[in-house]
C-alpha positions in Angstrom: -14.2 74.9 -25.0 -17.0 77.5 -24.0 -19.7 77.8 -26.9 -19.5 73.7 -27.1 -20.0 73.7 -23.6 -23.3 75.7 -24.5 -23.9 73.3 -27.2 -24.4 70.0 -24.6 -25.7 71.6 -22.3 -28.8 72.8 -24.6 -29.0 69.2 -26.5 -29.2 67.4 -22.9 -31.4 69.9 -21.7 -34.1 68.7 -24.8 -33.2 65.4 -25.2 -36.2 63.0 -23.5 -35.7 59.7 -23.0 -37.5 57.0 -25.2 -37.4 52.8 -25.2 -37.0 51.7 -28.8 -39.2 48.6 -27.4 -42.3 50.8 -28.2 -40.2 52.6 -31.8 -44.0 51.5 -34.6 -47.0 51.7 -35.4 -48.6 49.2 -33.1 -53.2 48.6 -33.8 -55.6 47.7 -31.5 -57.1 44.4 -30.7 -58.1 42.7 -27.6 -59.0 43.9 -24.4 -58.4 42.1 -20.6 -60.1 42.9 -17.4 -63.6 44.2 -18.8 -67.2 42.9 -17.2 -69.6 40.8 -19.7 -71.2 44.4 -19.9 -69.2 46.3 -21.6 -67.1 44.1 -23.9 -68.4 45.1 -27.1 -67.8 48.8 -26.6 -64.9 48.5 -24.9 -63.8 45.9 -27.6 -64.8 47.9 -30.4 -62.6 51.0 -28.6 -59.9 49.1 -29.0 -59.6 48.7 -32.9 -60.3 51.6 -33.2 -56.9 52.8 -30.8 -53.2 52.7 -32.2 -50.3 54.3 -31.4 -47.8 54.9 -32.8 -44.2 55.8 -31.3 -41.3 57.4 -33.7 -38.0 58.8 -30.7 -39.7 60.2 -28.2 -43.1 60.8 -29.4 -46.5 58.8 -29.3 -49.8 59.5 -31.2 -53.0 57.5 -30.0 -55.0 57.5 -32.2 -59.5 56.9 -31.7 -61.8 56.5 -34.3 -63.0 60.4 -32.8 -59.1 62.0 -31.5 -55.4 62.3 -32.6 -53.3 63.5 -29.7 -49.9 63.7 -30.4 -47.6 65.0 -27.9 -44.3 63.6 -25.7 -43.4 61.1 -23.4 -40.6 59.7 -21.2 -39.4 56.5 -20.3 -39.9 56.4 -16.0 -38.3 52.7 -15.3 -37.8 49.9 -18.6 -37.0 45.9 -18.1 -37.3 43.4 -20.8 -41.7 43.3 -20.3 -42.6 46.2 -19.2 -42.1 49.7 -20.1 -43.5 52.8 -18.5 -43.9 56.0 -19.2 -45.3 59.1 -18.8 -45.8 62.3 -21.0 -45.0 65.9 -20.3 -48.2 67.1 -20.0 -47.2 65.5 -16.8 -49.8 63.2 -16.6 -50.3 59.7 -14.3 -47.5 56.8 -15.9 -48.8 54.6 -17.8 -47.6 50.3 -18.2 -47.3 48.8 -21.2 -46.6 45.3 -20.9 -44.5 42.9 -23.3 -46.3 39.7 -24.5 -43.2 38.7 -27.2 -41.9 41.3 -29.9 -44.8 41.9 -31.5 -47.9 42.1 -28.9 -48.2 45.0 -26.1 -50.5 45.0 -22.7 -51.3 48.9 -22.1 -52.8 49.1 -18.4 -55.0 51.7 -19.3 -57.1 50.4 -15.4 -56.0 48.8 -12.3 -57.7 45.3 -14.6 -58.5 46.3 -18.2 -56.4 46.1 -20.3 -56.0 46.5 -24.4 -53.7 44.6 -26.6 -52.1 45.5 -28.9 -50.9 44.3 -32.1 -47.5 45.2 -33.3 -47.8 46.7 -37.5 
């Protein structure tokens, strides 16, 4: 009994809440909320960015780097997932527009639109 309780405690301590809605490969499509001066560079950056979610692991890949880490869901409802990483980064808000479109709020009004592949 003591061994079972210890194993359960270790399993629960290692668990991080993930979101099944995020699961899969997402590729950047466009940007919103950028000025005309920023539009070309921002759109290029978005098109070269992808997100991969598997369980509680996220990989962000850009033209220049690939970062992988664990995330946990802070809040989730029908259309929005708010998450943070194990590194203690600021909360990130991801909003769904249907099943195949994800909008990541990079800054207050600046967003990258992703399509599920």
